[in-house]
VEXFISE-646847 format. One line per 5 residues: number of its first residue (from 1); their letters; for each residue x, z, y of C-alpha. Coordinates in Angstrom, 1 decimal. Example, Ala and Ser with C-alpha at 12.3 -4.5 7.8 and 13.67 -1.06 7.14 Angstrom:
BEGIN
1) AS) 12.3:7.8:-4.5  13.7:7.1:-1.1
***
This chain:
BEGIN
1) PLAPL) 164.1:100.6:124.3  161.7:99.5:121.5  162.5:96.4:119.7  159.9:93.6:120.5  158.3:92.9:117.3
6) VIASQ) 156.0:89.5:116.2  153.9:89.9:113.2  151.8:86.3:112.5  153.3:84.8:115.4  153.7:80.6:116.5
11) SGGCG) 156.8:81.3:118.0  160.3:82.0:116.9  164.0:81.0:117.2  164.7:79.6:114.2  164.2:79.2:110.5
16) VAGGR) 165.7:80.4:107.6  169.4:80.6:107.3  170.7:76.8:105.8  167.0:76.1:105.0  166.9:78.0:102.0
21) MTDTR) 163.3:78.6:101.7  164.2:78.5:97.9  166.6:80.8:98.0  165.3:84.2:96.0  168.2:86.1:97.2
26) RRVKV) 166.4:86.0:100.8  162.9:86.3:99.2  161.3:89.3:100.6  157.7:91.2:101.5  157.1:92.4:104.9
31) YTLNE) 155.2:95.9:104.1  154.0:97.7:107.4  152.7:101.9:107.6  149.1:102.1:108.5  147.4:105.1:109.7
36) DRQWD) 146.7:106.7:105.9  150.5:106.8:105.0  150.0:103.8:102.9  151.9:100.6:103.3  149.8:97.3:103.4
41) DRGTG) 151.7:93.9:102.5  152.0:91.6:105.2  153.3:88.9:102.7  155.9:87.0:101.3  158.7:84.8:102.7
46) HVSSC) 162.5:84.4:103.4  164.4:86.4:106.0  166.9:84.9:108.1  169.2:86.6:111.0  170.2:84.8:113.6
51) YVERL) 170.3:84.9:117.5  166.5:84.8:119.6  166.9:83.5:122.8  164.0:84.7:124.1  164.6:88.1:122.6
56) KGMSL) 168.0:88.0:124.3  169.7:88.9:120.7  170.0:88.9:117.3  166.7:89.0:115.1  165.3:89.6:111.8
61) LVRAE) 162.8:86.7:110.9  160.9:86.4:107.9  158.7:82.9:107.3  156.2:83.0:104.7  156.9:81.0:101.6
66) SDGSL) 153.3:79.7:101.3  153.1:77.5:104.9  156.1:78.4:107.3  154.3:80.4:109.0  156.5:83.1:110.9
71) LLESK) 155.7:87.0:109.9  158.0:88.6:111.1  160.2:88.7:114.0  162.0:91.4:115.3  165.4:91.4:117.6
76) INPNT) 167.9:94.1:115.7  168.2:96.7:118.7  171.3:98.9:118.7  169.8:102.2:118.9  166.9:101.6:116.0
81) AYQKQ) 167.4:103.5:113.0  167.4:101.3:110.0  167.2:102.6:106.4  168.3:101.5:103.1  166.7:102.6:100.1
86) QDTLI) 166.7:101.9:96.1  169.4:99.1:97.2  165.9:96.5:97.4  164.5:98.5:100.4  165.0:98.2:104.3
91) VWSEA) 162.9:100.2:106.0  162.7:101.5:109.9  160.2:102.3:112.9  159.8:99.3:115.6  157.5:102.2:117.5
96) ENYDL) 155.8:105.6:117.4  153.7:105.9:114.2  154.5:102.0:113.4  157.0:101.6:110.5  158.1:98.6:108.6
101) ALSFQ) 159.7:97.7:105.2  161.3:94.9:103.5  161.5:94.6:100.4  163.7:92.5:98.4  163.4:90.5:95.1
106) EKAGC) 167.3:91.0:94.8  170.0:93.4:95.4  172.2:90.9:97.0  169.9:89.6:99.5  169.3:93.1:100.9
111) DEIWE) 172.9:94.3:101.0  173.4:91.1:103.0  171.2:91.2:105.7  171.8:94.7:105.7  175.3:93.7:106.6
116) KICQV) 174.3:91.8:109.6  172.3:94.8:110.8  175.3:97.3:110.6  177.6:94.6:112.4  175.2:94.5:115.1
121) QGKDP) 175.2:98.1:115.4  178.4:98.5:114.7  178.2:100.6:111.2  179.6:100.6:108.4  177.6:98.7:105.9
126) SVDIT) 178.4:101.8:103.3  176.0:104.0:104.9  172.0:104.5:103.9  170.7:105.3:107.5  172.2:103.3:110.7
131) QDLVD) 171.1:105.9:113.4  169.9:109.7:114.2  165.8:109.2:113.9  165.9:110.3:117.5  168.0:110.5:120.3
136) ESEEE) 169.6:113.6:120.5  170.1:116.4:123.2  173.6:116.6:125.4  173.7:119.6:123.3  173.9:117.8:120.2
141) RFDDM) 176.2:115.1:121.6  178.6:117.7:123.0  178.3:119.4:118.8  178.5:116.0:117.5  181.7:115.5:119.3
146) SSPGL) 183.1:118.9:118.6  182.3:118.9:114.8  182.4:115.4:113.7  180.9:116.7:110.1  178.8:119.7:109.1
151) ELPSC) 180.8:122.1:106.3  178.7:123.4:103.6  179.5:126.9:102.0  181.0:127.1:98.9  178.3:126.6:96.0
156) ELSRL) 178.2:129.8:94.8  175.9:132.3:93.6  176.8:135.1:95.9  176.4:132.4:99.1  173.1:131.1:98.3
161) EEIAE) 171.1:133.1:101.1  173.9:131.6:103.8  173.4:128.3:102.3  169.6:128.4:102.3  169.9:129.6:105.9
166) LVASS) 171.9:127.2:106.9  169.5:124.4:105.3  166.5:126.4:107.4  168.4:125.7:110.7  169.3:122.1:110.2
171) LPSPL) 166.0:120.9:109.7  164.6:121.5:113.5  167.5:118.9:114.9  167.8:115.5:113.5  171.3:115.1:114.3
176) RREKL) 171.8:118.4:112.2  169.8:117.1:109.4  171.5:113.5:109.2  174.9:115.5:109.1  173.7:118.4:106.5
181) ALALE) 172.5:115.3:104.4  175.7:113.3:104.5  177.6:116.6:102.9  175.0:117.2:100.1  175.5:113.5:99.5
186) NEGYI) 179.2:113.2:99.3  180.2:117.0:98.1  177.8:116.0:94.6  176.4:119.3:96.4  172.7:119.1:94.6
191) KKLLE) 174.5:118.9:91.2  176.5:122.2:91.8  173.4:124.2:92.7  171.3:123.2:89.8  173.9:124.5:87.3
196) IFHVC) 173.7:128.0:89.9  169.8:127.7:88.9  170.8:127.6:85.1  172.7:131.0:86.2  170.5:132.5:87.7
201) EDLEN) 167.6:132.0:85.4  170.0:133.3:82.5  170.6:136.4:84.6  167.2:136.5:85.6  168.5:136.9:89.4
206) IEGLH) 164.7:136.4:91.3  165.9:136.9:95.1  168.9:133.9:93.8  165.9:131.7:92.3  163.9:132.1:95.4
211) HLYEI) 166.9:131.1:97.8  167.2:128.1:95.7  163.5:127.6:96.2  163.9:127.2:99.9  167.6:125.4:99.4
216) IKGIF) 165.7:122.3:97.5  162.1:122.3:99.1  164.4:121.9:102.5  166.0:119.3:100.9  163.0:117.4:100.3
221) LLNRT) 162.7:117.7:104.0  165.6:115.8:104.8  163.8:112.4:103.7  166.2:111.1:102.6  166.1:108.1:99.9
226) ALFEV) 169.9:108.9:98.6  169.4:112.5:97.6  165.9:111.3:96.2  167.6:109.4:93.6  170.3:112.0:92.9
231) MFSEE) 167.1:114.9:92.4  164.8:112.5:90.4  167.5:111.5:88.1  166.9:111.3:84.5  169.4:114.3:84.3
236) CIMDV) 168.7:116.6:87.5  164.7:116.1:87.8  163.8:118.9:85.7  166.1:121.5:87.0  164.8:120.3:90.6
241) IGCLE) 161.1:121.3:89.1  162.2:124.3:87.5  163.7:125.4:91.0  160.5:124.8:92.5  158.2:127.3:89.9
246) YDPSL) 160.0:130.3:91.8  158.3:130.0:95.0  159.0:133.5:97.2  155.2:133.5:98.2  154.1:133.9:94.9
251) SQSRK) 154.0:137.0:92.6  154.9:134.9:89.3  156.5:131.7:89.1  154.4:128.9:88.0  155.1:127.2:84.6
256) HREFL) 155.7:123.6:85.6  158.3:122.4:83.7  156.3:123.8:80.6  153.3:121.6:81.8  155.5:118.6:81.5
261) TKTAK) 157.2:119.1:78.7  154.9:120.8:76.1  151.6:119.4:77.5  151.9:116.2:79.4  153.2:114.1:76.2
266) FKEVI) 154.6:110.5:76.8  152.8:108.4:74.5  154.0:104.8:73.9  151.1:103.4:72.8  152.4:99.9:72.9
271) PISDP) 156.3:99.8:72.2  157.9:99.0:75.2  161.4:97.0:75.0  162.7:97.7:78.4  164.4:101.1:79.2
276) ELKQK) 164.4:100.8:82.8  160.7:100.2:82.6  160.3:103.2:80.7  162.6:105.5:83.0  161.1:104.1:85.1
281) IHQTY) 157.2:105.2:84.6  158.7:108.9:83.3  160.5:108.8:86.7  157.0:108.0:88.4  155.1:110.1:86.6
286) RVQYI) 157.4:112.9:87.2  157.7:112.2:90.9  153.9:111.8:91.6  153.7:115.5:89.8  156.1:117.2:92.5
291) QDMVL) 154.3:115.3:95.1  150.8:116.7:94.1  151.3:120.0:91.9  154.9:121.3:92.6  155.4:120.8:96.8
296) PTPSV) 153.1:123.2:99.1  150.3:121.4:100.8  151.8:118.9:103.5  149.6:120.4:105.9  152.9:123.2:105.5
301) FEENM) 155.5:120.6:106.8  156.1:118.5:109.9  154.2:115.5:110.2  155.9:112.6:108.1  158.1:114.9:106.5
306) LSTLH) 157.8:113.2:103.4  157.2:109.9:104.0  159.9:108.3:102.1  158.8:110.4:99.1  155.4:108.7:99.6
311) SFIFF) 157.3:105.4:99.8  159.5:106.1:96.9  156.4:106.4:94.2  154.2:103.3:96.0  157.5:101.1:95.5
316) NKVEI) 157.8:102.3:92.2  154.6:101.3:90.9  154.7:98.3:92.4  157.7:98.2:90.6  155.9:99.6:87.2
321) VGMLQ) 152.7:96.7:87.3  154.8:93.9:88.0  156.9:94.2:85.2  154.2:94.9:82.9  152.3:92.1:84.2
326) EDEKF) 155.2:89.9:83.6  155.8:90.8:79.9  153.4:88.4:78.0  154.0:89.7:74.6  153.2:93.7:75.8
331) LTDLF) 150.0:92.7:77.4  149.0:90.2:74.2  149.7:93.2:71.7  147.5:95.7:73.7  144.7:93.6:74.0
336) AQLTD) 145.0:92.3:70.0  145.1:96.2:69.2  142.1:96.7:71.0  139.8:94.4:69.2  141.1:94.6:65.6
341) EATDE) 138.8:96.6:63.4  141.9:98.1:61.9  143.2:99.9:64.5  142.2:103.4:64.0  140.2:105.7:66.3
346) EKRQE) 142.8:107.3:67.9  145.0:104.6:68.2  142.4:102.9:70.0  141.7:105.7:72.6  145.2:105.8:73.3
351) LVNFL) 145.3:102.1:74.1  142.0:102.3:76.1  143.8:105.0:78.3  146.7:103.2:79.0  144.7:100.3:80.2
356) KEFCA) 142.6:102.4:82.3  145.9:104.1:83.5  147.2:100.3:84.2  144.2:99.7:86.2  144.1:102.9:88.5
361) FSQTL) 148.1:101.7:89.5  146.7:97.8:90.1  144.3:99.8:93.2  147.9:100.8:95.0  148.8:97.3:94.9
366) QPQNR) 148.1:95.0:97.9  144.8:92.5:97.7  147.1:89.3:96.7  149.0:91.6:94.6  145.9:92.8:92.6
371) DAFFK) 144.4:89.2:92.2  147.2:88.1:90.4  147.3:91.2:88.3  143.0:91.0:87.7  143.5:87.1:86.9
376) TLSNM) 146.2:87.8:84.3  143.9:90.5:83.1  141.3:88.2:82.3  142.8:85.7:80.8  144.4:88.0:78.0
381) GILPA) 140.6:88.9:77.3  139.8:91.7:79.1  136.0:91.5:79.3  135.6:90.6:75.6  137.6:93.8:74.6
386) LEVIL) 135.4:95.8:76.7  132.5:94.8:74.9  133.9:95.9:71.5  135.0:99.3:73.0  131.7:100.0:74.8
391) GMDDA) 129.7:99.4:71.2  132.1:102.0:69.6  130.7:105.7:68.7  133.6:108.1:70.3  132.5:108.6:73.4
396) QVRSA) 135.9:109.3:75.4  136.5:105.7:74.7  133.7:104.1:76.0  134.0:106.6:79.2  137.5:105.0:79.9
401) ATDIF) 135.8:101.6:79.3  132.9:101.9:81.8  136.1:102.9:84.5  138.1:99.9:83.3  134.6:98.4:83.4
406) SYLVE) 133.9:99.5:87.5  137.4:98.1:88.3  136.5:94.9:87.2  132.9:94.7:89.0  134.2:95.8:92.1
411) YNPSM) 137.1:93.2:91.7  135.2:90.6:91.0  131.0:91.3:90.1  130.9:86.9:89.9  133.7:86.8:87.0
416) VREFV) 131.9:89.2:85.5  128.6:87.5:85.8  130.1:84.2:84.2  131.0:86.3:81.2  128.2:87.6:80.3
421) MQEAQ) 126.0:84.5:80.7  128.4:82.8:78.6  128.3:85.4:75.8  124.4:85.4:76.0  124.5:82.2:74.6
426) QNDDD) 126.6:83.4:71.3  124.9:87.4:70.9  121.9:88.9:70.2  120.9:91.0:73.5  121.3:93.8:72.0
431) ILLIN) 125.1:94.0:72.2  125.4:92.1:74.8  127.9:93.6:77.5  125.3:94.1:80.6  122.5:95.8:77.8
436) LIIEH) 125.7:98.4:76.7  126.4:99.4:80.0  122.5:100.0:80.7  122.6:101.9:77.3  125.3:103.8:78.6
441) MICDT) 123.6:104.6:81.5  120.1:105.7:79.8  122.4:107.7:77.0  124.2:109.7:79.5  124.5:113.7:78.2
446) DPELG) 125.8:115.0:81.3  122.7:116.9:82.9  123.8:115.9:86.2  124.3:112.2:84.8  127.5:111.4:86.9
451) GAVLL) 128.1:108.5:84.6  124.7:106.8:85.0  125.3:106.9:88.7  128.1:105.1:88.7  126.7:102.9:86.3
456) MGLLR) 123.9:102.2:88.1  125.8:101.5:91.0  127.5:98.8:88.8  124.2:97.1:88.1  123.4:97.1:91.1
461) TLVDP) 126.2:95.0:92.4  125.8:93.2:89.7  122.1:92.3:90.8  123.0:92.0:94.5  122.7:88.3:95.7
466) ENMLA) 124.6:89.1:98.6  127.3:88.8:96.9  126.6:85.5:94.3  128.2:82.5:94.8  126.3:79.2:95.9
471) TANKT) 127.8:75.9:94.7  126.8:72.2:95.4  126.2:72.2:91.7  124.8:75.5:90.7  123.4:78.3:92.0
476) EKTEF) 124.4:81.6:90.5  122.0:83.6:92.1  119.2:81.0:90.5  121.0:81.7:87.2  122.3:84.9:86.5
481) LGFFY) 119.0:86.6:88.0  116.8:84.5:85.2  119.4:85.6:82.5  118.9:89.1:83.4  115.3:89.3:83.3
486) KHCMH) 115.1:87.3:80.4  118.1:89.5:78.7  118.5:92.6:80.2  115.3:93.7:82.5  113.6:95.1:79.1
491) VLTAP) 116.1:97.6:78.2  116.5:99.1:81.9  112.8:99.7:82.0  112.4:100.7:78.5  112.5:104.8:79.2
496) LLANT) 110.3:103.8:82.1  107.7:102.6:79.9  108.1:104.6:77.3  107.5:107.7:79.3  104.5:106.5:81.0
501) TEDKP) 101.7:105.6:78.5  99.1:108.5:79.2  98.2:109.4:82.4  100.7:112.1:83.1  105.2:111.6:82.3
506) SKDDF) 104.6:112.2:78.4  108.5:113.6:79.4  109.2:115.8:82.5  112.4:117.9:82.5  115.0:117.5:84.9
511) QTAQL) 116.8:115.1:83.1  114.4:112.4:82.3  113.5:112.6:85.7  116.8:111.8:87.0  117.2:108.6:84.9
516) LALIL) 113.7:107.4:85.8  114.3:108.3:89.5  117.6:106.2:89.1  115.9:103.3:87.1  113.3:103.1:90.4
521) ELLTF) 115.8:102.9:92.7  117.5:99.8:91.0  113.7:98.5:90.6  113.0:98.9:94.2  116.5:97.6:94.7
526) CVEHH) 115.4:94.6:93.1  111.5:94.2:94.9  113.5:93.6:98.2  116.1:91.4:97.0  115.1:89.2:94.1
531) TYHIK) 111.5:87.9:95.5  109.7:85.7:92.4  111.4:87.0:89.3  110.9:90.7:89.8  107.3:89.8:91.2
536) NYIIN) 106.5:88.0:88.0  107.8:90.9:85.8  105.8:92.9:87.8  102.7:91.5:87.4  103.2:90.6:83.7
541) KDILR) 104.0:93.9:82.8  101.6:95.8:84.5  104.9:97.8:85.8  103.5:99.2:89.1  100.0:100.9:87.0
546) RVLVL) 103.1:102.5:84.7  105.4:103.6:87.7  102.7:105.2:89.3  101.8:107.6:86.7  105.1:109.3:87.8
551) MASKH) 102.8:110.4:90.9  101.8:113.0:88.8  105.5:114.4:88.0  106.2:117.8:88.4  109.7:116.9:90.1
556) AFLAL) 108.7:115.8:93.9  111.7:113.8:94.2  110.6:111.6:91.3  107.1:111.1:92.4  108.2:110.2:95.8
561) CALRF) 110.5:107.3:94.2  107.4:106.0:92.0  106.0:106.3:96.0  108.7:104.7:97.6  108.5:101.7:94.9
566) KRKII) 105.0:101.2:96.0  105.9:101.2:99.6  108.3:98.6:99.6  106.2:96.1:97.2  103.1:97.0:100.2
571) GLKDE) 105.8:96.0:102.8  106.2:92.6:101.4  102.3:91.9:102.6  102.2:89.6:99.8  98.9:88.5:98.6
576) FYNRY) 99.7:87.9:94.8  100.9:92.0:94.7  97.8:92.7:96.9  95.4:91.4:94.4  97.3:92.8:91.6
581) IMKSF) 97.4:96.3:93.1  93.2:95.8:94.1  92.7:94.8:90.4  94.1:97.6:88.9  92.6:99.8:91.7
586) LFEPV) 96.7:101.3:92.0  95.9:103.1:95.2  94.1:106.1:92.7  97.1:107.4:91.5  98.0:107.7:95.4
591) VKAFL) 95.0:109.1:96.8  94.7:111.7:93.9  98.3:112.9:95.0  97.7:113.1:98.4  94.2:115.4:97.5
596) NNGSR) 96.3:117.2:95.3  98.9:118.0:97.9  96.2:119.8:99.7  96.8:120.3:103.5  101.1:121.1:102.8
601) YNLMN) 102.3:119.2:105.4  105.3:118.3:103.3  107.6:114.5:102.8  104.7:113.7:100.1  102.3:114.3:102.6
606) SAIIE) 103.9:112.0:105.3  104.9:109.4:102.7  101.4:108.7:101.8  99.6:108.6:105.4  103.0:106.4:106.5
611) MFEFI) 101.7:104.0:103.6  98.5:104.1:104.8  99.3:103.8:108.7  101.4:100.7:107.4  98.5:98.5:106.1
616) RVEDI) 96.2:99.8:109.5  99.3:98.5:111.7  100.1:95.3:110.2  96.4:94.9:109.6  96.6:93.8:105.7
621) KSLTA) 92.7:93.0:105.6  92.9:92.7:101.2  94.0:95.9:101.3  91.9:97.6:104.0  88.6:96.2:102.4
626) HVIEN) 89.4:97.8:98.8  90.9:101.6:100.2  87.7:101.8:102.1  85.6:100.4:99.8  86.6:102.8:96.7
631) YWKAL) 88.0:105.7:98.6  86.7:106.0:102.0  84.7:109.3:100.9  87.6:111.3:99.8  89.5:110.1:103.0
636) EDVDY) 86.8:110.4:105.6  87.3:114.5:106.2  91.4:113.5:106.8  90.9:114.2:110.8  94.4:116.0:111.5
641) VQTFK) 95.6:112.1:111.6  93.7:109.1:112.9  95.1:106.8:109.9  92.5:106.3:107.8  89.5:106.4:110.5
646) GLKLR) 91.2:103.5:112.0  91.1:101.6:108.7  87.7:102.0:108.5  87.3:100.8:111.7  89.4:97.7:110.9
651) FEQQR) 87.1:97.2:108.0  84.0:97.5:110.1  85.4:94.8:112.6  86.2:92.5:109.9  82.6:93.0:107.8
656) ERQDN) 81.2:91.8:111.7  83.2:88.7:112.1  82.3:87.8:108.6  78.3:88.6:109.5  78.3:87.1:112.9
661) PKLDS) 79.7:84.1:113.3  78.0:82.4:115.9  81.4:82.2:118.1  82.9:80.0:115.5  83.3:77.5:117.9
666) MRSIL) 85.3:79.2:120.8  88.3:79.5:118.4  88.2:75.8:117.9  88.0:74.4:121.1  90.6:77.6:122.6
671) RNHRY) 92.7:75.6:120.0  92.1:72.0:120.9  93.2:72.5:124.4  96.3:70.4:124.5  97.8:71.3:128.1
676) RRDAR) 100.0:74.0:128.8  99.2:76.9:131.7  101.5:79.5:133.8  102.3:82.1:131.7  101.0:84.7:134.0
681) TLEDE) 97.7:82.9:134.8  97.4:82.8:131.1  97.6:86.7:130.5  94.9:87.1:133.3  92.6:84.9:131.5
686) EEMWF) 93.5:86.8:128.7  92.4:89.7:130.4  89.5:88.5:131.5  88.1:87.4:127.9  89.0:90.6:126.5
691) NTDED) 86.8:92.4:129.1  84.0:90.4:129.1  80.3:91.9:127.5  78.6:90.0:124.6  75.3:90.8:126.7
696) DMEDG) 76.2:88.9:129.4  77.0:85.8:127.4  74.1:83.4:127.3  72.6:81.3:124.5  74.0:78.1:124.0
701) EAVVP) 76.5:78.3:126.9  79.5:77.0:126.5  82.3:79.8:126.9  84.9:76.9:127.6  83.8:73.3:128.6
706) PSDKT) 85.2:71.1:125.5  88.7:69.5:125.5  89.4:66.5:127.5  92.3:65.0:129.5  90.7:64.0:132.1
711) KNDED) 89.8:67.6:133.2  91.3:69.6:135.7  92.5:73.2:135.7  89.4:73.9:138.3  86.6:72.7:136.0
716) IMDPI) 87.9:74.7:133.0  88.5:77.7:134.9  84.8:77.9:136.5  83.1:79.5:133.4  86.2:82.3:133.8
721) SKFME) 84.9:83.0:137.3  81.5:83.3:136.1  82.2:86.2:133.8  84.7:88.0:136.3  81.4:88.4:138.5
726) RKKLK) 79.5:89.6:135.8  82.4:92.0:134.8  82.1:93.5:138.4  78.0:94.5:137.9  78.7:96.3:134.6
731) ESEEK) 81.7:98.5:135.8  79.7:101.6:136.1  77.7:101.2:132.1  81.3:100.4:130.4  82.5:103.9:132.1
736) EVLLK) 79.3:105.5:130.4  80.4:103.6:127.4  83.7:104.7:127.3  82.9:108.4:127.7  81.3:108.4:124.5
741) TNLSG) 83.2:106.4:122.1  86.3:106.8:122.8  88.2:108.6:120.1  91.5:109.7:121.8  90.2:110.7:125.2
746) RQSPS) 92.3:107.5:126.3  90.5:104.8:128.4  90.1:101.2:126.8  88.0:98.5:127.5  84.5:98.9:126.1
751) FKLSF) 84.0:95.1:124.5  86.9:93.7:122.6  87.4:90.4:121.3  88.9:90.4:117.9  90.3:87.1:116.6
756) SSGTK) 90.8:86.7:112.8  93.6:84.8:111.1  90.7:82.4:109.7  88.9:80.2:112.3  86.0:82.6:112.9
761) SNLTS) 85.9:85.2:116.0  83.4:87.0:117.6  82.6:89.5:120.5  82.8:93.4:118.8  81.0:96.4:120.8
766) QSSAS) 83.2:99.2:120.9  80.2:101.2:120.7  80.1:100.1:116.7  83.6:100.1:116.0  85.6:102.4:118.1
771) NLPGS) 89.3:101.6:117.9  92.5:103.9:117.7  95.0:104.0:120.5  98.0:101.5:120.2  96.1:100.1:117.1
776) PGSPG) 96.9:96.2:117.2  94.4:94.0:116.1  94.4:91.1:114.3  97.2:88.6:115.2  95.7:85.6:117.0
781) SPGSP) 95.7:82.0:115.1  98.9:80.0:115.8  97.4:77.3:117.5  97.8:75.1:120.4  99.4:76.7:123.6
786) GSPGS) 96.0:77.1:124.9  95.2:79.4:123.0  95.6:83.0:122.9  97.4:83.4:119.7  100.2:81.5:120.7
791) VSKST) 101.1:83.5:123.6  104.1:85.7:123.2  104.6:87.1:126.2  101.3:89.0:126.4  101.2:90.8:123.1
796) TQMAA) 100.0:94.2:124.7  96.8:92.4:125.7  95.9:90.6:122.1  92.5:91.5:120.4  91.7:94.9:119.5
801) ITTK) 94.6:96.4:121.2  93.9:99.2:123.4  95.2:98.9:126.8  95.8:102.4:129.1
***
């Protein structure tokens, strides 16, 4: 049976033994292995072992040091395999695919808990693993009784093939793997194998070298920390890598050692005084190289066969970052040399590359540790240092600094925003950190603009209001956007303005087009999220007119970016924008592009039609009138869609409402009714109104009697009954009109009542202004409950909507 486990539970039978919440020996981190085979930090606390009544046995408990809550409660099951690694780690599996680890601050604490576990399972505490990883078969149990240990052949050149076969035959069985691992440990066998490796290389004995490759690869698959510690020691690791160069499946050996010793040079940019830290850095680099480059791809192995190797690297990295972070002198010297003008270029490049690697290592940390890491860097002045570095001429240094900046923005954009706003008070716009980033984006020499795309993503994160903070005293959005539009926006739009001074782009090569497309993408994002800041900028700087020059680009993607920018503006239905568009005749470039596109059915054609369809469907009156009055002649022959004819219909309906104000009183009368009628009755009444003929209404006849609180529903419904009678008399005439005027072939009422958003309304004849199927009309006014404009249930019968 599997050991019961509780994580973050509120229950528990005991606390830390002896109340040692401050005892650093028992201080641990709890890790769980996730689906991606990465260790997740569950929290820091103090571990104890005691009898838990509920679980009926001795258990491990970890209580959080922050609030005393229970992080872990796990019964020490007699059949669970516990493994001790690197003197301060205990790892075990609670269930299939659920691995746990306790990482101790001190070796003494790890030893204490290990003794408790071994005591419960009846094992000698000197072992590194308490159980076989899976239950043995009956045959294996018999083998175990008959042969307590595995006898290895003597380590000689002539017996390498026998040794390789033994290793290969042991891998399928967990019990035999365990015995083989113990035999290899106890006899110091790995070092003897590596001595034979030197002999084989000296004799150029290729067959022997191939056997050694198989043996060493098999030892990796044993997944044992104790063996890894021998193999990855300073004296052995290069020979282990040497053995793995002679893969029998390759015709020629790899030159891994040559790369590690001659090409990959360890540069100590700031002297590291701690020899243990230095050795740990060397070891981690080489082990990572073995995992990534030397060993075959993981698909060759059985699942999880190298989990201990992953864990070894992970915990090494955590340890390295922690040790460097705690060395204040090291970090102080690092940042001092980075920003010192006297530092030569080669040295500075090494310092920046080190800092980049340091930040990359931090990505293996859990969120709490990463927070502490970046806070340390921030306190040391990483942002002012980056500002200095980004202003330098060396492209490689700037590139590394950009990568570091991306780590900071992803970690905490508010920290970066706060810094740039503070520096704006002392520095000119040209050397502001964000402006340096924009300039690097604009000046990216990569034909594919890989760096520019990354930087644009960072800028987007910085100007995104969704991740900005708001407090009682200040609003980050208001402050930062005010700063950005005052100090940075002119730098961002400079290439756009420089390239659009005439009727077509002055430079239209692919790289320039890509850059302008990136800039437009960010500006489109700003239109959507920045409201009045971007509105003022676009109108005052006449940005939309300049953007629409790019509609004439030979690059379709850039022309579509320009169109998308305008579509986003129109989508806001903002009359300030609309007046600006009409005043500057900014539909002209769009219509010209539409006509130049001809009859081609492509994305440009569809996108332009969709823009005009949006104006029609949303009934944007000002733009409808502007388009029809200025561009109807150019568009009237387009009949493969009904969009432009629908716009013309909208325009004529608007004009008729303006020219025929005799029904002004009707809207106000309807709006002033103070009673609420049954919704179904109201829907029926609306249908009557929409189907009433203008000719049947007598001059001076009141459509609805004046509102009076004493009037009852029968008095008000009387005129409607009269309309219904007249409607029946006119049915045959309506059918004739429908046949003549219906554009789409679908039936629709011959007369419609269109309510404008203002105070006027009039009945419009279908014969003079035919409507398109499905096209929404002017919304009703949000008047009293009695007015059609306030009815939400009957949207399908709203004014000027064609009904089936």
